[in-house]
N, C-alpha and C positions, 0 to 999 in steps of 0.2 A: 387506480394508478394516476399520478399527474403525468401530463404527456406533452413535455417540451417542444418547440416546432425542431425539425431536423431537414439537413440537406444533404446532398449526395453528390459525389464527383467521381469518375475513374480512377484509378491509382494503380496505371500499368494495365497492361493486358489480361491480368489474372486478379485484380482486386479492386474492390469499391471501397471508398471511404464513406461512412456517414458520419456527419457531425452534428452534434448539440452546439447550443449558444456558448460563448468562449468564455465561461466563466466557473469559478471552481465552486461547487456547488453539489449537496449531498442529494439534492433533488435531481439533477442531472445525473448523476452518478448511479443513482438508484436505475433512473429510466434508462439509462446504458445497458446496466447489467441484466436488469430484468428482459429487455429488449434481446439481449446476446443470448439469454436463456431460454427465450421462447422461440428464436430463430433454431437455435440448436436441437431443441426436443421435437418441434412440431414442422420445421421449415425446410431447414438443410440436412442432408445426409452427412452425420459427422465425419464419417471416413474421408470425405473427398473436401471439407471445407476446414480452413483454421481461422480463428476469433482472436483477435488481438482489443482490448479494451484498455481505456485512459481515461484522462480528466476529463476530454469532451469530445473522445470520439471513438469510434467501432470500427475496426478494419475487417474486412471480410475478404479471405484467399481462398482461392481454389487454384493450386499448383499445377492441377492436371488438363483444365480445359479453360480456354480463352471464354470471357465474360462479355455476353450481348448486353453492353451496359443500357440500350434504350430500353429493351423489353424487362432487364432486371430491375431497373431503376423504378417501374410501375408497381413489380413484386412488393419490392421492398416497402415503399409506401403503403400498401396495401395491407402487409403483414405488420406494419407498426401500427396502423388504425386496428387491427384483430388483436393486438397484443394488449391493450385497453383492458381487455376482459379476462386475461390469462392471470393466474395467480402469482403472486408474488412470492420469488425465491427465501430461502430461510436466510436469515444474516446471523454472522458467528462473529462473538467477540473472544478474542485472545488474551488473556491475562498473563503477563511476561514479567519476570523478577528483573529487577535493576539495583546494581549496589552503586549508590553515591559515595561511595568512598572517595577520599581525595585521591588516592593513588590511581582510580579511574577515571575522576571527573577532573580531568586537567585543567577544564576552562571554567569550571564550577563557580570558583571567587571572582575570576572575571566577570562573567555573565552576571553575577550578583551584583558587582560594583557598576554595572552598566545600567542594569535596570532600577535600581534602588532598593533591591531588596535582600534579606538575610539569606544564606543558604538555606535554610531552614524551608525560607518561603520559597526558594526557588522549586526545591524538590517538593514541596507541595503543591504548587500550580503545575508540574510536570506529571504528578501522579495522579492529579483529581480529574484531569480530563480524559475523554475516551476519542480517540483519534481513527480517522478512518482511511483506510488504504487507498491512495488516489490512482498510484502508480506504482509497477515493480520493474526496476531497471538500473541503469548505470553499472551495478553490478547484478548477478544472479541472487536474487533473494532482497535486493536494497529495496525496501520498502518508504514511498514518499508518503509520509502522513499528516494530513492535513488536521487543523483544530486546536493549533497551539493558543493556549490564552492571550489575549491582547498583552498584558502586562509581561509575559515571557518571550514576546517577540524579538531577536536578537538576530542583527544583521551576520552573513558568513564571515568569516574571517578575511581580513584585506589580502593576508598570504596563506595560501594551503599550504598543509603540513604533506611532505612526501611518505610518510607512514603515519597511518590511523590503525591502531588496534583492532583486530577481531571482536565483534561484539562491542565496541564502542557506540554509544548513545549521544547522539549530536542535536543541535537547534540550529536552523538557519530560517530566518525571516520568520514566515509564519507555519513552517513546516519542521517536522521532527522526524528521525529514524536512526535505525541502527544497520553499522557498517557488518556485512555478513563474512567478510574477509578482509585481512589487513590488505589496506590500499591507501593511494593518496587520498587528501580530503580537505576541505576548507568549511565544515561544520565545527560550531563549538562543542567541543567535546564534555558531557555532564555528567556520565557514568557508563555502566558495562552491563550488556546481559550476556548471561551464560549461555543461553539457549543456541542452537544451531540453527539458523535460518535458510540453510540451503545445503543439500545433501545429494550431489549427483547418482548416488548409489541406490537411492531409493525410488520405487516407481512415481511418486509423487514428490520431485525434490524440494519443493517449496510448499509447507503445509498451510500458508497464507494465501490468500487471493485477494485481487481488486474488489473492493467492495467490503472487504472485512472489517470489522473494528479491534482496535487495538487500545488496553489498557495497561499501565505499567504499574507494577506494586514494589515498592521500596523493601530491599533485603538487606542484611549485612554482608560484610567482606566474607566472611566466613560461611553463612548461607550460598553466597554468590559460589564458593569455591565446591560448595558439597554438589548444587545442582550442576556445576560444570561437570563434575566426575560422574555424576547419573547420568548427564547426557551423553557423555562418552561410552557409557557401557550400555547404553540403549534403555534405561529404566525410566528417565524424567518424560512425564509427558506436560505439556504446556495447559493449562486450566481452560478448556473451552464452552462457551455458553452459548445455547440458540435463544437469539434477540427475539424473533419472531417465525411464522411460516405463512 
């Protein structure tokens, strides 16, 4: 396991922030998530601790006990060294359907013109890459996906829309993502995914986690509607692939 350097700082009385180098990197993200997995399995009482991971940080929170920072700091560094020998966690790839029909991809032609590619080339660039989930936020279930092809990078819109449809697939700079519910938004909308990404009624409301991989698969508008109905009645299951263990 590659071990980038870390730094620590208190984050209030009940939390400690572990930080990695400030860059967007799969190596750094994997280091964060492997360390988080190691802490939860071998070092921290899961019932007492909450962990929140993102691009280059891991927040450790104990709501019931004040953290003795000086003592706990040395433990974190010691555990980080020990985690070098820990087995890596499995990585999951989710394959999600997207319709790039013009009724959904309301910015598809504009993106095509801006980057000097045909609509078909835009779709090919978007579906050919595998994206990494670097963070989940803004809205419950909104995935910040890194890995957009450099030829597809498109600045976010100068004026955000007041309403972006649920399931809208957008591009902003080096990132792509899916709006899990209707909301305002400034990303360039190129398609729509019929798979619900967040369901508060489920024990695991968001089936995707930080560190997972996402690949988009083009479907027709008719297939999109079919998958939407299947998801509504609970019979649609996104394709999941275990990449390694």
